[in-house]
N, C-alpha and C positions, 0 to 999 in steps of 0.2 A: 513643461518638457522636459525631459533630462537631453543633457548637452550631450549631443555625438565622441566629442574633442575631450569631454572631461569624460563620460564612462569609457572611450575606450584606455584611457590614460590609466583610471581607476583599476580598470584589471588588472594592468600590468603589475600596478603594485601594489596590489593584492598578491598575484602571486609573485612576486621579489621578499615582499613582510614572509612567503608560506616557509613557516621551519625545517629546514634541510629539505627544500623542491629538490625534488630530480627531471633537470630541465633535459626534456627529450625533441623537444617542438621551435631551436630555434634555428641549430645547424651549429647551436656552439661548441666549442673545445673545452672542455671540464677536468681534463687529465693533467694533471699537477704539474706546472709550471717547471721549467729547466732550471735548475741553480742560478746560470748563469744569467738568465734574463730573469727573474726573479734578485739579483743582487744589483743586476743593471736597472733598476728602479727605485732599490732601497739606496743607493748610492746617490742616486738621485735627487731623486728626496732628503739624505745626507747633503749632501754638497747646497741644496735652499737651490736646484736647480730649474725649479718652478716660478722664480720669484721673477725671473728674462723673461720675454719672450720670446721664441725660437725663433729665423728665418725664416720667410714666407714662403716660400717652395720647400723646404724641409730640410735639411743638416747635409752638408754635401757629400758625407761617408753614408749616411744612409739613400740616398738617392743614388750613388755610385753602388754601391748596395744591392738595387731594387733592380737597376737595368744588368748590375752581371747574375744574378737567380735567372732572370729573365727570357738571358742570353739572346741580348739586343742591340749590343755596341750603337756604337750613335746614336740611341734613342735617350731620350729626358726622360725623368720621370717627376711630377709631383706630387706632395706628398698633401694627405686632406685628411679632414676628420671620417675618418673611414672612410670605405668604397666608394657608401653610396652616396658622398660630397662629391662624388674626381665622377660622379656619374647627373648628380643633376645641375654641374656644369657646362659638361658637355651639353646638355638638355638646352641650357640659357642660351650657350653660342649658336648652337643651330636649328633649334625646334621656334617654330612661325605659324600663323594662317596660315592655309593653304599650302601646307608642309605637312607630307606621311613622319611615321613612326612607326617602321615595323618592324615586331617580332613574333613569338612563336607564343604556344595556347596551350600547356602554360606556360607562364616565366615570373619573371621574378617582379613584383606588382608595379613596386616605388618608382622606375625611373616610365615607367609609361603615365605615372600621376603625372612627372614634371615636363612631360614632353606637352602633356592635354594641359598642364598650367600653363605653357609656350603658348598654347594658337593651335598647337601642331594636334592633326587624328590621327589616332592611336589604331593598326591594323596588326590582330594578332590571326599569326594560321592554327590554326590546329594542329596537333601533333600527338593529342593522346591517343592512339589510336595505334594494336599494334599491324597492320597494315602500310606500315614508314611506316615500322623501329620505332615505332617514339618521339619521331628526330622532321629537323625539317630535312627535305631533300630541295638540290640546286633548283628542279621544278616549279614546285609549288613557291620557293621564294622569287621564283623570278616573276612569276606569274600576277605577285601580289606588287609588287618595285613601277615606280612610270617616275620621270620626271618630277613628281613634286614629293619625290622622301627626301630625305633629310637625312634619315637616320633607318641604319641597322641591325638592333640590338641582339648579341647572340650570348645565352648567358650559358656556361660554356665549360664546366659540367652541366648540364640542366639542372638548376634550382624551381621544380621538387622529382622532375624520372628521374635526372641520377645517369645520361645519357650524359658518353662521349662524341665529337668529331674529327672524323680520322683528317689528315693533311690533306688530303687530295678535296673531301669536303669546304676544309677552311679556306683551302683554294680558291672553288668553285663559288663560294658566297663573296670571298673578296672579290674577282672578276668580276662578279654581276651587282657588287657594289659600285665600280669603279662604269661596269657601263652605264648604268642611271646617274652619274654624280652623285650619291649617296656618299654620306663615312660611315664605315663598318665600324661599333663599336665593342670588342668582345671583352666580357664579362669573363675574367677568368680566376673566379672567387676562391672555386674548389679546385682547381689544377692541382695545388700538391695534396691531393686523392688519386689522381688520375692518370691511367697508365698511357705514356705516348700520349698529351697532349702535344700543341698543337698552334705554340701564342699566333694570331693574327696578321703582326706583326712581321713576323717571320717572310711569311705571302707579301704583304704589301706596304712596306714601312712607310708610304707616304699619304696613302686612303686610309688607318688603320689605330684609334687607340684599344689602346687595355685598359681598365681597368683592374687594379688589387686590394684583395683585402686583410688582417694585419689580426679580424677576429678569428678565422674560421681554422685554418692551422693551425696557428698559436695562442689560440684562447687570448683575443686581445677586445674582446668585441665594447666590454666597459668601458677600457680607455679609449676609443675611434681612434684610427688608424689605419686608411689605404693608402692608395697612390691613385694615379693618373698616369701611363705613361706613351710617349709619341715623339715622330720626329720631329727635329725642333722646329720647324712649322706650323704643327697644328699644337706643338706644347706652347709654343706665342701666342696663339688664338685663346689657347685655352684659360692660363694664367692671367691674362689677358680679361675672363670674367674672370677671375675665382674670387669669392667672398671672406679667402681664410687666408688676409691680408697680411694678420698677426703670428701669421706659424702654426701649426698643429701642435698640439702637448708633449710639451718638451719629453716628460716624465712615461709618456706609449712612445716618443720618437725612441726615447733609448732601449724601451724592452725591445722595440721591431727592429734595431742592427743586433742587440746583443740573439735575439730571433736566428737574424738569417746564419749569424757566426753559427750557430750550432745544429745549421735549419737540416740537415740528410741524415745526421745521426739521432736527433730531434723528429725526425717525420717518420724512421722508419721502425720506430716503438710505436710511432703516434695512427702509424698505419694499419698494424699489429693488433691490434689492442680494436680499428677497425674494423678490423674482418675482421675476429671472432667477434667480437662483438654481432654484425648483419649475419655470419652465419647462424648466429644463439637464436636470432629473431625467426628468419627464416626457418630454422628448425620447429620454431612454438607454432610459426602459424599456418604451416604444417598440418598444425597438430589440431587446428579449427575448420569444421568441418567450411571451405562455402569462401576463406582470406586467401588473397591472392597475393606476390609479390611479382610487379611485370616487369620490371629492367633488373634481372638480373644479368652479369654484376652491376650493383650502382655505381656509380666514379663521382660521384661526392661521401661525403660523411653522411650516410641519410638514406631510407628505404624509403620508396612511395606503398605502402601495404593497403592492400586494395579490401573493400568491406563489403560492394555491392551485394556485391556472388554471397555473401552471407547472412544477407535483409540488412544489415548495421548501418546508420545513421551516421556519418562519418562522427559526428558533433556530440551527437549522445557517445560514444567512445570515447572523445575526447574529451567529455563533461565526468565518465565514469571514471578513468587514468584524474582526471584534476581532483577528486573528494577523495583519493588514495595520495593523495602531495606528490603527482606528479602532471610532470607538462606534456601530451604530444599538439602536436599541427590539424588538424580539422583543412580537404581538402582546398573549402573556398578565398581558404587565403592567399591560393596560389590562383585563381581559375575559377570560376563564375560555372561555366560552360559545363565545365568536368567533375566539379569538387565535390560533388556529392557520390562520386564513384573509393574518395580516400581518405585516409590519413599519411601523416607525415612524421617518420621518425628519425628523431638524432644518433648515428650512434659514434662518432667521439667523445667518448664518457667511461669513466670507472665499469670497468665490469660486474662488479655489483649495481648496477642501474639497470642495466640491460637485462640482468636476472631476474631482478624482480619487476620491469614490466611483464616477461617471458612466462614469468608464475601467473602475475596475475589475467591476463590474455583470453585464458580459456573460461573461467571464471567473469569479467569483465564484461569477454559477448556477448554471453547467455543475459546480466545486467541488462548491458544496450539496449537491447530489443526491447525492452520494459520502459523504454527511458522517454516521455514525449517533450515535456515542460523543461528547456531549455536556458540557460540563464543567455546573457550575446557573447561569442565568443571574436578575436580580432588576431 
């Protein structure tokens, strides 16, 4: 019997080894790096800065830049190897047998795994429904929490749906967390693509943690750099649980700090490209009978493309694109309950990549209807 772990790894190894692969499935940013970010990385290499460990919580200049960018004076930032490590740290700190970890369905899957590893029961509240506008409501959240709830985990903007919560909704979620004694964990990975995003730390500084990533807005996914931001007491609690005792990558931190220094101009261009790519995909999808975009606008750097109305199995469309050197993501990566309805397509990429995706869409939609024997997908 093949090893599931090795099968998954080889799947991604094959993708990485594909010449000129078009990455449209992991919400990564493939727009050419800002010159200041590239220069910071090159300078760190030329200075052999990677020979030494970084400070365990991150360079002080970067920590200060993170909290300033988030607009949370008085909070502390803990730099991690990607946002995922920040979330794993929080789950280790708060989840244990007899507790619950409450999130949405769909959500980002890995914190659910971390909660289960710590012994917590994961409760996923369905939101893939136009009746609730594809979003969590305070009423639905209140119905699923109690004194056992350790963490309420909110991905905002939601990955994969792209909905963004309002300030009033965030304040309501924070109040519910306080009432039941849970920690509100606000995953703000995609906030830089959203209009009107409101970090939960502004609603309840003492009972909220924000997780951040430099993978999506700045394009540093392969460098593994993120952060956790919290009030001093929660910061100290989480710092005591970190496994990053020797600090995150020096090169990644220097790139992140350079990115924050040019962020307004950089993100204006990234979002311009992102919006144009989304419009192109919407137009192409509208020319294929049965395809639909259930959430518009998307506040993330991605779109959910619903295939169920076209009679297309998502995995079949993913495989058709893979054979042409394009990676898109099947819905089951995000949700077992709703994964048969959609694929996800990333949009913070060079324009020619999306043009290629759109040109192929009508033909591959037809081809996908004929595919039955499919390799494993992850």
